[in-house]
C-alpha positions as CSV (number, residue, x, y, z in Angstrom):
1,M,17.3,-17.3,-18.1
2,G,14.6,-15.1,-16.6
3,Y,15.0,-11.5,-15.4
4,F,13.2,-10.1,-12.4
5,Y,13.3,-7.4,-9.8
6,G,13.5,-8.7,-6.2
7,V,14.5,-8.1,-2.6
8,F,17.3,-10.1,-1.0
9,V,16.4,-12.0,2.1
10,K,18.9,-11.9,5.0
11,D,19.0,-13.8,8.3
12,L,16.6,-16.6,7.3
13,D,17.6,-20.2,8.0
14,I,15.2,-22.6,6.4
15,T,17.9,-25.3,5.9
16,P,15.9,-28.0,7.8
17,L,12.8,-27.4,5.7
18,I,14.7,-27.4,2.4
19,K,16.4,-30.8,3.3
20,A,12.9,-32.3,3.7
21,L,11.7,-31.1,0.3
22,P,12.5,-32.5,-3.2
23,V,14.1,-29.4,-4.5
24,I,17.5,-28.2,-5.6
25,P,18.3,-25.3,-3.2
26,I,19.7,-22.0,-4.4
27,E,22.8,-20.6,-2.7
28,R,22.1,-18.7,0.5
29,D,23.5,-15.5,-0.9
30,N,20.9,-15.7,-3.7
31,M,17.8,-16.0,-1.5
32,H,15.3,-13.4,-2.5
33,I,11.7,-12.6,-2.9
34,T,10.7,-11.8,-6.5
35,I,8.7,-8.5,-6.7
36,A,8.2,-8.5,-10.5
37,Y,9.1,-11.1,-13.1
38,I,10.2,-9.4,-16.3
39,G,10.6,-12.4,-18.6
40,D,13.4,-13.7,-20.8
41,R,14.4,-10.3,-22.3
42,R,16.8,-8.2,-20.3
43,P,15.3,-4.8,-19.4
44,S,17.0,-1.7,-20.8
45,Q,19.4,0.3,-18.7
46,E,16.9,3.1,-18.7
47,V,14.3,0.8,-17.1
48,D,16.8,-0.4,-14.5
49,D,17.8,3.2,-13.7
50,R,14.1,4.3,-13.2
51,V,13.4,1.3,-11.0
52,G,16.5,2.0,-8.9
53,I,15.5,5.7,-8.5
54,S,11.9,4.7,-7.5
55,L,13.1,2.2,-4.9
56,S,16.0,4.1,-3.4
57,S,13.8,6.0,-1.0
58,I,12.0,3.0,0.4
59,P,13.5,2.1,3.9
60,C,14.4,-1.5,4.9
61,F,11.4,-3.5,6.1
62,R,10.5,-6.8,7.6
63,V,8.4,-9.5,5.9
64,K,6.6,-12.4,7.5
65,L,6.6,-15.4,5.2
66,G,3.5,-17.5,5.3
67,Q,3.5,-19.9,2.3
68,L,6.1,-22.0,0.5
69,M,5.8,-22.3,-3.3
70,L,7.7,-24.9,-5.4
71,L,8.4,-23.6,-8.9
72,P,7.8,-24.2,-11.8
73,S,5.5,-26.9,-10.4
74,T,5.1,-29.1,-7.4
75,L,5.8,-32.2,-9.5
76,K,9.1,-31.0,-10.9
77,P,10.4,-28.2,-8.6
78,R,13.6,-26.4,-9.5
79,Y,13.5,-23.4,-7.1
80,W,12.1,-22.8,-3.7
81,L,10.8,-19.6,-2.2
C-alpha cells in the first residue's frame, strides 16, 4: 500500500469516460489528485502534523483537468486519474 498527500475531488462526474476505459474505477468518495507520493512507508505523525499546518491556510481552489493517466501503466491499469 502506498502513502500520499492529495486533494479530494468533488462534483466531477466522469462515469461515461471510465466505462469506456479498461480500468477498475475507484469509489467516487476516494477520487483525488495526488500532490506528493510518499512511498510504502507511512509518514510519521510529526510529518503529518507539519503538512496539515502548512496546508491549513490555503483556501479552496478550482482545478481544470487536462490529461488522463492510467497507472501503473497503460497496458495494465489499476487506477485512473
